[in-house]
N, C-alpha and C positions, 0 to 999 in steps of 0.2 A: 724530577717533578714530571708527573704525567699530565697530558692534556685531558680536559674533561670529555667524557664520552657523550655521544648523542643522547643517551638515555638520561644523562644528568641535566640536560637543557630543559628549561621551563616549558610547559605545554601552553601554547597560545592559540585558542580557538580562532578559526578563520574569520568569524563574524564579530570578533572583539571590537568594541568601539562603535558598533552600529546599533541603532534602535531596533528592537525585535519587530519584524514585519507582522502585521495583523490584517485580517480581512477588513476590519472596520476602518483602519487607516487607509487602506487601498481604496475603499469605497468613497472615502472623503475626497481623495485625490481625483477619483473618477468624476464625482459630482462637480468638482471645480472645473474639470476639463470639459464636461458636457453642459456646463452652465445651468445646472438645475433641471435639465430635461429628464423625462421619465426613463429610468434605467432599463426597464424591460423593453421599451420601444427602441431605445437608442443603442443598447449594448448587446442585447440578446437576439441571436439569429434563429431561424427555423429552417429545417430541411423541407423538401417537398412533401414528406410524410408527416410534417409537424413536429419532428424531433427537435428538442431544444439544443442550441449550440451556445454555450456560455462563453464570455470573453476570456475567462481564465479558469484553469482547473488546478485543484490542489489535492493533497492527500485525502481530504474529506470526500472527494468525488471518486475515490478508488472503488472499483467493483470488487466485492469481497472474494468471489471465487476465482478472479483472474490471477491472483498471486500464486495459486497452487497449480495453475495450468502449465504444461510443458509441451514443447514441440514434439510431435510424433506420438502423443498420448491423447486419449479421449478427454474432452470432446473435440479435439483437433482444431480448435480455434486458432492455435498458433502454428498450424501446419500438420500435414500428414507424415512428415519425415522429421527425424530427430536431428539430422545434420544436413548441411547444404548438399545438393546434388549437382556436382560439377559447377557450371556457370549459372545454374539456377532454373532455367526454363527452356522450352523449345521455341526457337524463332520460326514462327509459322507464316507462310505467305499464301494468300488466296489467289487462285488462278481461274479466270473465267474468260472464255473465248470460243467462238464456234469453229475456229480453224485449229486442227490438232497439231500441225507443224508449228504454228505460232505459240501454242501452249507449251509444247515440248522445249522450244528454244528459250522461252521465258523461264521455265522451271530450271533448266540447266544453268542459265545465267544466274538465277537467284541462289541456287545451291552452291555454285562456285563463289558467289559473293558473300556467303555467310549464313544463308537460310538453312535451317536444320530439319524442317518438315513442311509439308504442303497440304493445301486443301484444294481438291479438284471439283469444279462445278460441272455436273452432268445434267443436261436437261434442255428445254426449249431455247433458252437464251445462253446456254453453255455448250459443252461438247455433246454431239449427238451420240446416243448409246448404240453405236453400230458394232459389229463384230471386230474385236481386236483394237478398239479405240483406246483403251487404257494402255495396251502394250505400246502403241505408237506415242501416246502422250508421255509415257514414263520411260521411253527408250533412253538408255544411258544413266538412269537413276539407280543408285545402289540401294535396293529395296530392303536389304538387311540392316541398313543404317538409317535410311530416311523414312520416318513415319508418313503414311499417306492417309489423309482424311477425305471422305467423300461427302459431297452435297448433291444428292441425286433425287430428292423428292420421292415420288411414288415409284421411281425406277431403282430404288435403293437395293433391292434384292438382286436384280440383274447386274447392277454395277458391282455389288459385293462379290458375286460369283466370278465376274471377270477378274477382279483384283485377286481373289483367292487362286484362280487358275494361273494368273501371272506369277504369283509367289511360288506356286508349285513348279511352273515351267522354268523359273530362274533358280530353282533349288534352294529357295529360302526356307529353312526349317521352321516348323510351327513356333518353336520357342523364340525364334529370332524375328518373327513378324511383328511389325509395329504399324498401328493405324487405327482408324475409326470409320465404321460404316455409317453411323449417324442416322439410323432409322428413327424417325420422329413423326409418326402419323398425327398425333395430337397437335404438335407445333405446326405441321403442314396445313392441317385443317384451319387452325387459327389464322395463318397468314393468307392462304388462298381462298378460304371460305368454302372449300369443297374437297371431296375425295371421290375417286371413281369407283370405290367399293365400300361396302358398309364398314363402319369403324371397327366393329368386332373382328372382321376379317383382316383389316389392315393391322390391327394390334397383334393378331395371331401370327401374321407373316413377319412382323417386326420381332416378336418374341422368339420366333424360330431361328433367328440369326444368333441368338445366344448359344444354342446348341452347336451351330456351325463354327463358333469361335471358342468352343470349350477347351480345346488344346492349344489355344493361342492367347496366353495371358496378356500379351502386349496389344491386343486388339479389342476395342469396345464395339458393341453392336448397336446400342441405342443412344439417343441424345435427349437430355432434358435441357431445352434451350430457353433461357431467360432473355437472351438478346433480342428476339423478335418482339417480345412484349415491351422491352425498352424502346425499340424503334417506333412503337406506336404511341409512346408517351408515358409508359409506366414509371412510377416512382421506384426508388431502390427497393422498398419493402414489397411493392406489388410485383416487381420482377422476381424477387426471391420467392415470394409466395407462389407465383405461377410455376417457377422451376420446381419447387418442392412438391406441389400438387401433381405435376407431370411425373415426377419420380414415383410418387405413391401409386399413380394410375398404372405405370409400367410394372411396378412390383406386384400389384394385384393381378395384372394380366399374366405375369410370369408364374405367380403362385397358382393361378387357375390352370396353367399348362404343366404344373408339377415341378416347377423350378423354384427352389427355396430362395429367400431374400439374400442369404449369404453368398449364393452363387450368382444371382441376378444383378445385385448392386454394383459389383466391380465392372460389369459390362455396360453400365450406363454412364456416359460422360456428361459433364455439366458444362454449359457455356453461358457466360455472363458478359454483359457489356461494361466497358469502363469508359468514362468520359473525362471532362476537364476539371472535375472536382476530385482532387487526388485523395483527400482523406476519406471521402465517402467511398471511393473505389477500394481503398485498403479495408475499410470497415465492412464493405459488402462481401468481399471475398472471405474475410475472416468469419463473418456471420454465416455465410453459405456453408462452410465446413461444419460449423456447430449445428446448423439446422439439419443438414444431411445426416450427421451422426445421430441426432435425436430420433429421426425416423428409423435409421438403421438399428439403433439400440432398442427401440420399441418393437422392432421386428425380430429381435434376437440375433442381429447381425452387426453389432456395433463396430467390431474390429474390421469389418469389410470396408469401412469408410477410408481406411488407409490406402485402398486400391482404387478409389474413385479419382478420376482426373477432373481437374477444375481448369477449364480453358477460358481465356479472356479475349475479347475482340473489341478493338477501339470503336467507339460509338459512331455509327453512320448518322444517327440523328443530330449529332453536334456539328457535322461537317457543313461547310458553306461552299457555294459555287462562286460567289463573288470574292475577290481577293483570296483565292484558295491557299496562298502561301501561309495564311494564318492557321490553316489546318495542321501545318507542321508543328506549331506550338501546341495545339490541342492534343494531337496524337502523342506528342512527347510526354505531356503531363499524364495522359491516360496510361501510356505504357509504363511510366514510373509507378503510378498507383497500382497497376496490375502486378508489377515485379515485387513491390514492397508488400503487397497483399498475399503473395505466395502462389500466383498462378502457375500451373504446370506448362502451359503453352500460351503464347501471346501472338495474336494476329493484329498487326498494325495496318489499317487500311491506308493505301497511298493517298497523298493529299489531293490528288485530282479525281479521286474515286466518284464523287457525286456528279462530275462533269461528263464522264465517259470512260472509254477504255484507257487503262493505265499503261504508260510507256515505261521504257527501261529506267529512265531517270527517276520517275515517281516511285517505282518499286525499289530502286536503290536507296532512296531517302528513307522509305519505310523500314527496310531491313537495317539500315545503318543506325536508325534511332535505337533499335534494340541492341545492336552490337556495341554502341557507345555505353548504353546502360549496363551491359554485361562486362565488357572488357576494359572500360575506362572508369566507370563509376562503381563497379563491383557490387551492383545491387542484389545479385543472387548469391553472394558469398556469406550472407547472414540470414538465418532462419528467423522470420517474423521480427524484423528490426523495429517495428512500431509497437511491439509488445511491451507492456509496462507503462506506456504513455497513458496518463489518466484520461486524457481526451479521447484517444483512439479506443481504449478499452470501454469507456462509457458509451461512445458512439456505436461500437460493435454490439454491445449488450442491448442498447435501446433499439437498434435496427433489427436485431434478431427477434426481440420480443414483438415488435410491430409486425414483422413479416410472419411470425407464427400466428398471430391473431388473424391476419388476412388469409393465411392458409386455412385456418379453421373455418373462416367464412366460406371459402370455396368448397370445403368438405361438406358444409351444411347445405350447399346447393346440389350435392350429389356427386362431387368430385369434379376434376378439371374438365372432362369431356362434357358433362351435363352443364357445367357453368358456362362453357363456351356456347353450347347449343341453345341455352336460354338467353344468351346475350349479356349475362351478368358481368363477366370479365371484361368484355368490350366496353360496356357502359361505364364501369368504374375507371378503366384506363382512359377513356375519352374525357372524363371529368378532370383527371390529372393533366392530360394534354392541354385542355382548354385553360386550366389555371396557369400552366407554364407559359403558354402562348400569350396570355394576358400580361404576365409579369414581364415578358420581353417587350411587348408592345408599349407598355407604360414606363419602361426604363428601370423597373425594379431589378431586372436581370439584364445583362448586356451581352451582346455577341460582337466581339471585336471584328472589325472589317465589314460588319453587316449593319447592326443598329448603332454601333459605336465606332467612330473613326473610320467610316467607309471611304474608299478611294474611287473617285469617278474616272472613267476612261478604261482603256484596254489593259487588262492585267497580264497579257502575254500567254495565256493558257487556252489552247483550242484543241482538245483531244477528239478523237473519233467517237461518235455516240455509241452507247451500248446497243447490242442487238435487241430488237423488240421482243419483249417478254410475251410469249403466247401460251402461258402455262395454265390457262383456265380449263376446267374440266368440261369436255364436250358432252359427256354422259355421266353426270354426277350422281352418285348413289346417296350422298349426304351433303347437304349444304347448310351453311350458317352465315351470319354476318361476319365478314372478315375483319381483322384488325386494320385500322386505318394508319398506314405507315406515313410518316411525315418528318421532314427535317425541320429543325427549329428556325432556320433562316428562310424558309419558303415564302412567308408573307411579304418580307422585305424584298426578296428576289423577284417576286411578281411585280412589285412596284418598279424595280430597276428595269425589268424586261419591258414593261409598259412605256417607261421613259425612253428606252433605247428605240423601241418601235416607232414612237412618235417622232424622235429626232431623225430616224432614217426616212420616214415618210415626208416630213416637212422641211428637214434641213435645219430646224431650230430646236436645240435642246431646251428643256425646262430650265429657267434661270430666274433668280431673284437678286435684286440689287440690295446690298447691305448698307443701310444708312447708319454707319457706326459713328456715334457722337463722342466728342471729347478726345482725350489723349489715349494712347494704346493701353496704358495701365488701367484706364477707366472702363474701356469697352471690350478688352481682349477676351476676358472669360466668357462673356455672353456672345460675342461675335463668333468665337471659336465653337461654342456650343451650337449656335443656330446654323452655322455652316455645316457641321457634321450632321445635325438633325435633318436638314434639308437634303443632304447628299444621300442619306439612307433611303430617300424616295426618288433618287435619280435627278434631283434638282440642284443645279450648281449655284454658287453664291460667291461674290468677290470678297476679298479681304483688303483692308486699307489701313493706313495709319490713323484714320479718323477724320471727322469734319468738325470744325470749330463751332458751327452754328447751322441753323435750319437752311439758310439760303445756300450755303456751300454744299450741303448734302443734296438739296434739290437740283442745283445746277449740275452736279456730277451725275445724278440720276438721269436727268434729261439727256445728257450727252451719251449715256450708255445705250439708249435705244430700247431699254427694257420697259415692261408694262407693270411690273410688280416690285415693291420695295419692302424692306423690313427694318424697322427702327430697332437698334440694339445698343445698349450701353448699361452702365450701372444704374441702380434705382435712383441715386442722387442726381445723376446727370439727366436721366429721363424726366425726373420731376421738374427740372428747369427748362428742358428743351423739347421734350417729346411732342407736346401739343402743337407747338409752332412748326416742328418738323413735319408732322402729319399733314397740317394745312398746306405747307410749302410743297410737299410731295404730290398732293392731290392737284394743286395748281399747276405743277410741272407735268401733269398728265398721267399720274399713277392710277391705274384702274383697280389695283389691289394694294392696300397698305397693311402690312403686318407689323406686329410688335413682339419682340422676344421678352418674355417675363410676364409675371402676373401683375395686373394693373391695380389690384386692391380697390380702395374706395375712390380711386381716380378714373375708374372705368367709364362712367357716363361722360365725363369731360373729354376723355381720349377718343371715345367713339364719335362724339359730336365734332371733334377736330378732324376726324377722317380715318381713324384706325378701324379697319374692317374685321380684324381677327387677331387674337392673342395666342402666342405659341409658348408653352411652358412645359417643364419637366412634369411627368406624371400623367399627361394626356395620353390617349391611345394614339401612338405615333402612326400606326398602320392606317387607321381610319382617317386621321388628320392629313397625312401625306397623300392618301388617295383622293381626298376632297380637294387638296391644293392642286393636284394634277388636273382635275376637272376645271378648276377656276383659271388655271394658267393656259388651258388649251384654247 
């Protein structure tokens, strides 16, 4: 007797016994969970560009053309290579210092620690462009292995010539040279607001670098930089549109010089910012490749997209000065998004970067973030790992379409240069920056360690300040309104700085007594919220187990020696004790009585009892905390 074979066994579908899932059934469960609240308001999110983010994606949301796209093939949404390239990307480190010996030591330390390419800052607040400065800075660097990227502003041609001379002196064959000159006159004009020569002349000089790199396929001449626009507050689509319009401007300038798009495009590197929204980072890089291909294809150079480098830099805009350790979390998320999005190189800014010059430890953390992503998490071993995700594919498609429409608006202005000179680009980005700042100020978006869960006191970080930037054009041939660069945390940091200055001057930090009523379980949520809310403005507040009644709270307040108090507990406890507590606090000498939470229809009675101001989520925290500092002074 033979045993039954596996083929003879009955087939049992995995979902047998379960009710078939339907969207209608899911919506019914959602409605129960959100207790009848409006689905669109409660469950649907929006990006800064207004793109819809649904709570769930199904096969019905699939993008039709995504199923046929393949890595290494047009439109290159899924990557410019069909297979993984080694560990996946270049680990790039940014070096800026006025002392060439310090730069050289830092470069060698980073390369020995795992960095695979570097960016050198040449200019007023970086290395001086003196004779042989690159040879000294790169002494000991294996130039046939390590790509060198330059950030040299208007000195880019002179810096490029030094680097080319160094390659020749070291015997690095043209085919073995790796690097980027990063000539970007339009981006430089946008950031600084001026150029020392007419824009046409600056463009011609930049385009000339294409000819100088003709025999060096591993070297790019120009840069289409979206990162600068991001730093000024651009949305994802605005950043992509600015990058795309810059590429078109450079292709036109190259064509005017007799250089065909198929020859010029591979010589233009793309740089984009990545921040703490990992999925948007992935979608942005995927959309960027598709958009560049669309321009290339319209120019008869679609396959040249394969040779375009897409570099990612972790966002300077998202970094914070206060509790800078949280920057490690931000840059790790950003690095992951860049890796999964298929960046060719990633620059992780050290976590102390907004504070001043970065030391060995900060640079080590920055490069180790990438090493862990590569060698322990294997993020570069799969091409386009997010491909096929209904959410990511839909987000990529929506973002590409939005960016294309914004790019067309720039073209209607006469192109990128004209749109900058008219102020159109700056104005549109400023609106987005203002919207983002308002969202953070009102708590609709949070910055950990800044507007949410801030820590008062010394965070243990005190780097040397950056050299003063003296890059303004003394004799400008063209001037525009520059982009206004700003980090998201700056409004709250200004409040913290003001609080520290006041404490240093008077010896008395800003402080508020928390009159927490009832048991811990009753007041803890609101007490914790108001403590963090006040700390974001440099105002300290005590935490306690709570006070059973108004008299106990007032007695403890009087013993504290403070002049301001805040009533905080649950709505139920406040309804019973808040009025009596306000009266007792005023009697005990409180000059300012605050209350955490919205008073509703009890506001007149509470004000009559002595409550001077109500603090609640949704208020402009920056304005409210600035006003409180004045009242507490």
